[in-house]
N, C-alpha and C positions, 0 to 999 in steps of 0.2 A: 223739605229735603227729603226725597222718596226712601224709602228703606230697602237697602240692599241686600239680601240675604248672604249671607257669608257661611259656606261649609267648612268647618275644621275636621280634616282627618290628619290621623296619624301617618308620618313618612312610610314609602314602600320600600324602603331600602333595607336589607338585612344587616343586624349589627355586625361588625369587624370583631371575628375572634383573635386573629394573629396577622402581624406585618412582618413579612419576611425580610432577611436582610438586602434582598436585592430590591425591596420597595411593593413587592408583591404583596396585595391583601387577601387574606382568608376570611371570607364571609361564612355566617351561620346559613344552612340551606333552609328554604322555607317550611312550614310546618305542613305536614300533610293533614287530610280532614280529622281523621281518625285523632291523630295528636291534637289539633285544634281543638276538637270536641273534649278529650281528656283534659286538657288545660283549663278549658270554662268549666268543667264540672267540679275540679280542685278548688274553684272560687265560691262554691256553696256551702253555708254555714248551716248545716242540718240541725245545730244545737240551738238555735234562735227560737226563741217562743213569739208567737204571734196572738197579740189579744185581740179577742174577738168578742166584739159588742153587740149583744143581742137586744133589741128594742122591744118591747112588748105590743106595742101599738102596730096593727096590721096596715095601717095607711104609711105609716113610715117604712117599713119592710117593702111593700111595694114601692115606693118612691126610690127606697135604695136600689133594688133590684133593676129599676129601669134606668138608673143612674149608671150602674155598673155595666148595663148593656151597651151602654154608649160611649162609657169613659174607658179608657187603656188601663191594664193592670200596672199596678205600682211597679212591681218586680217581674222583669220577663222570667225568671226560672221559679216562678211560684207555682205554677201548674204541674211543673216537674217533681218539685219539692212533696207536693200533696200526695201525688200517686206513689212515690216512694216510701213515704210513711204510712200509706194505705198496707201496700205491700209487706213492711216492716209489723205492720198490727197482725196481718194474717200469718205471718211467719212465727210469730210469739203464740198466737194462739194455738197452733199447730203443736209447737213445741210442749206447751202445756196440757194439751191433750195427750200426746206421745208419753210423756212422763207419768200422768195420772192412770194410763192403761198399762204401764209397764210395772208401777210401784206395787209391791205386795202389802196387805193389811191384815196379815194372819193366815191359818190354816183351817182347811175344813176339818171338823174333828172325825167326819165318817169316810168322806174318801181320802183325806190328806193331802188333797191339792190345795195351793194357795190362793188365798182369795185377793180380790183385786175391785177397787171402786168401779172400774169402766172395763168391760171386755168388748174387743172389737169382732164382727161378724165375720166370719171366712167362707170359703166355699159350701154352699148346701150341697148336701150328698142326696140324690135322688135315689130312691129305693128301686132296684133292678126288679123289672117284672118278669115274669116267666114265660119264655117264647115257646110259641105254638107252631111247629112246622107246617100243619095242616091247613092252618089259617092263612099263612103267608103263600102257600101253595094256591089256595082258593082265589086269593087276592091277585095273584100274578095271571093266572087264568082268566079272571074277568078283565084284566087289565089287556091280557092280548086278544080278548074276542073281537074287540072293535075294529083293529086294523085287520085282523084276520077276514073279516066279512069284506071288508074294503078291497082286499087283493082277491078273495074270490069273484067277486061282481066284476073286477077288472078283466082277470081271466076269461069269463064267461062272455063279457063283451068282445074280447079279441077273437074268441072262438067262433062266434055268431058272424063277425065281420069275415073272418076267414071262409066260412061255409057260403057265405054270401058270393065270396067272390070266384069259388070254385063254380058255383051253378050260374051266376051271372055277372057280368063286369059292373063294377061300381060306378057310380055317375062322374065320380071325380077322376077317372082315368083319363078323360079326354084332355083336361087341363095339364095333366102331369105331361101327357105325350106332347102337348101343345108347347109346353115349357122346354121339353127337350128338343123340340125342332125349333124353337128360336134360338137355342143354344149355337147352331150350325147356320141356320139361314135367316136371314132378315125378313120380317114379315110385317105389315101394315093392313091397317082394318079401313076399310072403303065402302061405307054404308053397313051393311049387315053382313059383309063378306069378309074374309081373310084371304089377301094376296101375299104372293111372295114374287121374288124374280131369281131366275136361273142364271141370268146372264153374267158376264164379267164386265159390266161397264163401270164399275167403280173400281174397278183393278185397270182401268184402260182401254179397254175393248171398245169399237166402234162398228160392231156389227150390228146391223139393223134389225135383224130378226127377232121377235119378242120373244122372251123367255118367262112370261108370267104364269104362275100356277095358282090354283085355288085349293084352300084348305076348307073342308067340311067335316061334320060331325057324321061317323059311321052310323048307320042305321041298325036295327037288330036283324032285319032280314038280311043285310050285306055280311054281317058276322056269320051268320050260319053257313054261308056259301064256302069259306076256307079260312086258311090261318092267317091270312095277311090282311092289309088294307085294300079294299076295293078301290082301283085306280080306271076312272072314265075315259073314254076315248075322245072325248068331246073336248075340244081346244078351249082354253080362256083366252077370251079377247081382252085387249087393254095394254096398257104399258105401266110398268112398276119401275120406281127408282131406286129398290133395293137390289141386293144382290148377294150371292153365298160368298160369306168370308170364311169359310172353314173346309170347304169341299174342293180346293184349286187341284187335290191330286187326282181328282177322277178324270182328267184326261190323259194319264200316263205315268208312270213311274219314271225317274231320271236314273241313268245309268252311267258306268264309267264308261270313259271314252279312251281308253288304253286296251282293251282286249280285242281280241283277233274276230272278224267280222266274217261268219258264213251265214246258211241258210237257217232262217229262224221264224217264229210266231210267235209273239209276246203279247200278253195280257196287262193291262192296268192295274194298277193299286185297288182300283175300284170294284173291277171284276173279280179279285182275290177276295175282299170284303163281301160283296154280293154273293159269292159260292158260299162263303162261309155263314153268310146269314141264310142261304137256303139248307144249308145242312143241319144248322142250330136254329130251326125255325122256332119262334115262340109258340108256346102251348096255347096262349089266349089270342084271341083277334085284336086286330089293333081297333083303337078308339076313334081314330081318325083317318080319314082317307084325302089324297090329293089328286087333282084333276091337271094334268099338263097337256100343252098342245097337241094335237094330232100330229105332226109333222116332229115331234120330238120324241114320241113314243116309239119303243122297241130298243134295239141294240145296234150301235153304229161304231165303226172304227175305221181309220185310214191305214192302208197297206201301200209300203214303199217296195218297191222290187227292182234290183239291178240284174239285168238278164242280158246274156248273147243269144241273139235269135230266140230258140225256144229254150235254151239252157238256162235255169235260173241262178245267179252267183249269190246274190246277198238279199234279203227280204227282211222287214222289220214292222212291225204292228203296233198301232198305238189305240189304245182304248176299246180293246176287244174284250166282251165280257164271255168268255167261254165258259162251258160247262154250266150255264145256268136252264135249269130243268122249266121254271116258272114262266108263265106268260105274264104279259104287262097287267091282265085282270087281276092275277094272284100274287102279284110282287108287292113287298113291303113297301111303305112310303120311304123310308131312307135307301132302300136299293133302286127304288123308282125315281127318285130326285137325282142320284148320281149318275143313273142311265141317261136320263134327259139332258142333264148339264153334258155329259160326256158327249151325246149327241150335236148338241149346241157348238162344243168347242170342235169337233171334227168338221162341222158345217161351215165353221168361221175360217178355221185353217185351209180347208180345201179352196173355199172361195177366195180367199186369199193369195194362193198358190196359182189358180185358175187366171185370175186377173194379171198378177205378174207374168204369167206364161204367154199372155196376148200382149202385153207392152213390151216385153223383151225383143230386143233385136239379136238372137244370136246369128252364128255363121249357119248353122243348122236348125231351121225355125222348130220351135216348140209347139206342139199339139195338143190341143183339148178338145177330147170326143167323148161328150157325156159326162160319166163320172172318172173320166181317165185322163191324166197328165203324161204325155211321153215327152220325154228330154233327153237330147242325145250326148252321151258322155265322151266315147272316142267312137271312131268310124264303125266299130262292130258291135258296140255295147250300148244299150238304153236303160233310162230309168224311167220306171213308169209308177205313179202316184193315183191310188185308187181310193174313192170314197164308198166304202161298203155300208148298207143301212138295212137292217133287217125288218121284215113287217111285224104287225103286233100280234096277231093272232095264233098263225100257222107255223113261224118260225123260219119261213122260206126268206131266202136274201134275195135283196133287189138292188140296183146299182152298183152291182160288182161283177166284172168279167173273169176274175178269176179266183180259184179255191184258194183258202188258206193253207200256206205250207206247213211242213211239218214243226214239231215242237222240240227237235232232237237239240239243236244248239241255239245260241243267243248271240245278236248283235245289239249290243247297248250303244254305239255310235249314233245310229240313226233314229233308234228310238229316243235317245236323248235330243237330238237336234229338233225334231219335230215338234216336242212340246216346249223344248228350252228357247228355241227361236222366236216363237210367238210371244211368249211370256215376255221376251226382252222388247218386242215391238208394242205391247200393251203399256209396259212400264214407260218407254220411251214418251209415249202419248200424255202421261201423266205429269212427267218432269222430264221435258225435252233437253234440258241445259245442264241437269245436275246442280249441286251449290254453286252459287255466283252471288254478285254484289246486288243489294237490292236497287240500286239505282241503274242497274243494266237492262236493256230490253229482254223480254221474256223469249226463248226460241232461239237465240242468237248464241251459237256456241264461243267458247273461248278462243279457239283459234281466227272466227272471222273477227272478232274484236281486236285481236293484236295483228290483224294483217295490213292495217293502216300504218301504226307505228313502226312495225317490222318491214314494211316496204316489200310484201308479198307479191310474186310475178302471177302471170295470168296461170301458168301451169299450176300454182299451188292453189290459186282461188277456185279452180275447176275441180281440182280433188277435194275442196270444203264443201263445194256444192253438191257433188255427187256423193250418193250412199248406195251401199250393196242392198238389194232386195232379198228377200226370204228365200225365193227359189234359187237364186245366184249360190247363197251360201249353201244350200241343200245340195246343190249340183257339185260345188266344190268339194264338199266333205265325201259326196259318193264317189268322185273323182279319186280321192285319197284313197278310200276303201279298196278300189279294183285295182289301183298301183300297190298298195300294200299287200294284197292278196298275189300279186302276179311276183313281187319281190321276195315275199315268202316262199312260193312255189320254186323260184329259181335257186334259192339257197337250199332249201330242203331237197330238191331233185340232185342238186351237185354233191352235198354231203352223203346222199346214200350211192351216188356212182362211185366216187372216190373214196378210197380209203387210204392211200398214202398220196399226198400228206391229208389230215384230218382238217375239216372245216367245220368252225364252231360259230354260232349267231347268238348274240345277247340283244333282245330287245330293250329298249328303255321304256320304263315305266312312266317318265315323264314325258306327256306327249300331248299335242292338241289335237282336235278334230281335223286338222289339215295338214300336220307334220308329224312325223314319227322319225327315229333314228335306230340304226341297228348296227353293233360293232360285229365285225367279222374277224376272226383269227384264224390263220392258217399256219398249223404246227406239223412238225413231223414227229412220231411217235418215239420217244427216249432221247430227242436231240431238242428239244423246245428251248434249252439255254444256249445253243449254237445258233439257232435260225428262228425266228418267229415273225410273220408276215401279219400286219394288223389293218384292217380298213374301217372305215366308219362310212355308213351309206345313208343320207339324209332322204327320206320319201316325202315328195310333196304332192303337188296334185297332179301335174301334168309332165314332170322333170324329176330326175333322180340325180342327186349330187352324191359324188364318191370323193372322200379325203384320203389321200392315200399316207403311208409313215413317213414319207419324204417331204410332205407337205403339198404335194400335187393336189390340184381340184380338177375334177374331171364332171361335165354335165352329160348326162344321158336322156333321151327321151322315154316315152311310157311303153315302149316297146322292149319286152322282156329279153329278147336274143341279144341286144347290144350289153346288158348287164353280164348275161352268161358267158358272151365272148370275153368280158374284159376280164373277170374271175378265171377263165381257162388261162389266160395269159399270164397272170398274177400266179396260177400254180406253177406254170413251166418256170417263171422267173425264180419264185421261191426254190424250187428243187435246185437250180443251179447256183444260186447264191448258197445254198446249204451244203453242196458239193466244196464249192471255194473254201469256205468256213471251216469245213472239214480237213481239206487237204492242208492248210495252213497249221490246225491242230497236230495234224499227222506227220508233218515236216515235210510235205511235198510242195512244190513250186506249181504256181500257177502262171503258164506260158501266155495263155491268152483266154479273154472271155468275152461274151457277147450275147446280147438278148435280142438281137436282131440278125440272126446268120442268114446268110445269101446263098448257102450251096445246099445241096440236097434237094429234095422233092419239093415241090410248091404247096404250100400249105393252104387248105380250104379257107382259113381265118387266121388273122393274126400272123404272126411269125415265130419261128422256133428260137431257142436259146441253147446255148452250148458253152463249153470251155475246154481247155486242154491242159493236160495236169502232166508233171514230170517228177520221178522220184528224185532224193538228194544226189545219187550217183549219175542221174542221166542216164541210165541203161532201159529204164521203162517207162512207158508213156500211157495215160489214160485220156479218151476222148469221150466227152459225155453229151449228148444231145437230147433235148427235151421239146417234144411238139405238143402244142395246145390239144392236137386232135387225137394223134397215134401215140400218145404216152412217151415214155423215154427207152434210150438205148444206150450203151457203152460199149467202146470200141478199144483193144489194148494193141500196142507195138512194143518191140525190143530194139537194143542198139547194142553193139554192133549187128547188123543183118546176117553176117555169117556167109555171104555170097561173095565170088571172087569178081575183083573189078576186070573191067577190060584194059587190054594192053595199052591203049591209048592214054588212058589216066593212071599216070604215075605216082601223084602225091598219096600216099596213105591215110591222111585224115579223111577221106572220104570214105573211108571203110567203116566210120562211126555212125552213118547215116542209119536211121530206124528202117525197118522193115514194114511192110504195108500192115496196115489196121485190120485187125479182125474182131469181127461181132464176139462180145462175150454172152453167154446163154445165162441170163440173170434168174430165170426161173428154175435152174437146177442148184443155185446157191440157197444158203440158208440166210436168213434175216427177213424180218417183217416189212421192211421198207427199202428204197434206194440208197439211203444214206447208211443204213446197217449194211446191206451188200457192198458198197462200194468202200465201207471203212473195212470190211474183211479182205476185199480185194488189193487195198493198199497195205495193209499189214504183210499179206504174202508176198507181194511184188517189192518190198521195201529191202528184204535181205538179198 
């Protein structure tokens, strides 16, 4: 029969301490590890003696040791008991030593100190040596001598380097300037040459002209000629795949689109930095020089002029480097690269505009003559875009037919458009559709993708396929600039001519390059609470939209005379409405009023407005007539007339008929305006 091991373990249940009346058993909680250890330690009998048998024979001891190594201990707590007993022995010995050391064994007859069998050693007292300050000073001086020599040697080394820099340039300056060049321009090494690219190809430009420049180390003979890096007139051939990443602002600064446009000539941001670099030229010559293509050397800018016959209305210039006294050979490499990139940008912009001018079919065809583009804005106003590029050596200008205008005023709208519109075209070349689904076709706009599900008609599809060119956008903005100038001229002229009533205009700061709005208020001084006429004029490209206070919307063409005639009619209606409101306040009756009178002299423009008033008693009458062209007149009459009736008319009621109206000389009366004089007249005739 096979032996089956049986393991006997105590039950895992805790003993029951109490049984409640409801039958619930309360058990004893299990012991923790510390409680279980103390319970087992209480079972140890430390008083039990252990017999130790010692065999004299060495062979028997070795056998016993081998047997103990393989046999288990008899009692599991034997090792613990042995260690505790050893600790107890050590404590007993320490107690005996302390007792002997503290017990007196008599007194010393000489000193009288108590004698002891054992004395404990205390802290050893070291004899204090006499301090010598002079020795410490010498030691400190000797210790500082070594670091002082190191500092003096380093200072002499730096002084020698500084003296060498004053006399001649250090060899590592070339690498430092090359590092600065790489911070703003992307370079690559082709063979033994270092080439860079000035074009905007990585920014989306598709201009084919090469913008590769070469970076070389300046020779000592070149450094002795001038204060800047020497630029060669030989063009670097080849094509580069790198482009500028931080000098995009060299083509012109962006300005606000809400300011008034007048005659201007504006330089770019790069011209300012170049002029600043010329004024504060570095003391030492540059360690490197750059060679740009010959067609990009010099100074280039694009000038936009809006003119009527030979009268210039508005001008804007982009990328003009004004105030540069240095030639291309003496220009610093930073200014030289910015000027070359600016010339490349101006050529790309003019090439794009010239190509669009030839392709567009306008009512009046656009003309491209040499470096000039002429587009018609209105029948008597033209837009001229010119590319001006200066020669490299003598500063003479070529490819420019007009001299730059004065710098008295500034037009930010056209300058911003020339730079920003081309940047939008370049950005659209990189990402033509913007963010879209990864599964859609590249270059298809969202509206065209939704044309099928939304069942778009033919007209909508044609609108999606057509896009506005760069020249069309510039022409639209130029038309808006001209129309806004005309509106400003009409409002300012009327405000100067008429002091009664007052005309104020407030231009909105929130506008776009092709739309602006102005709020016109017509008030009478001192009577603005009685009558106030307000108009809102939206100035577009070829049309002006006027929104009246009563909600009427009127559209006018680009001719300024139409807007002037309308405002003159509004002035007449404003005065007549003010007289009527004043009559109601003064207690007078309004017998009749009309904004289109059919009597009187024929008006050259518009129609006259008038009203007839009577006092509360019906004995005094006032007739007010306001003409858009001949100002206002006031007539007065009284009833009864005082004349005897004919014998044929027997009824006495006809005696109350008023007499003939007589004109009142308002220039002899007191008052600032018409309403003030009419108020005095009403007050005098009311009694």
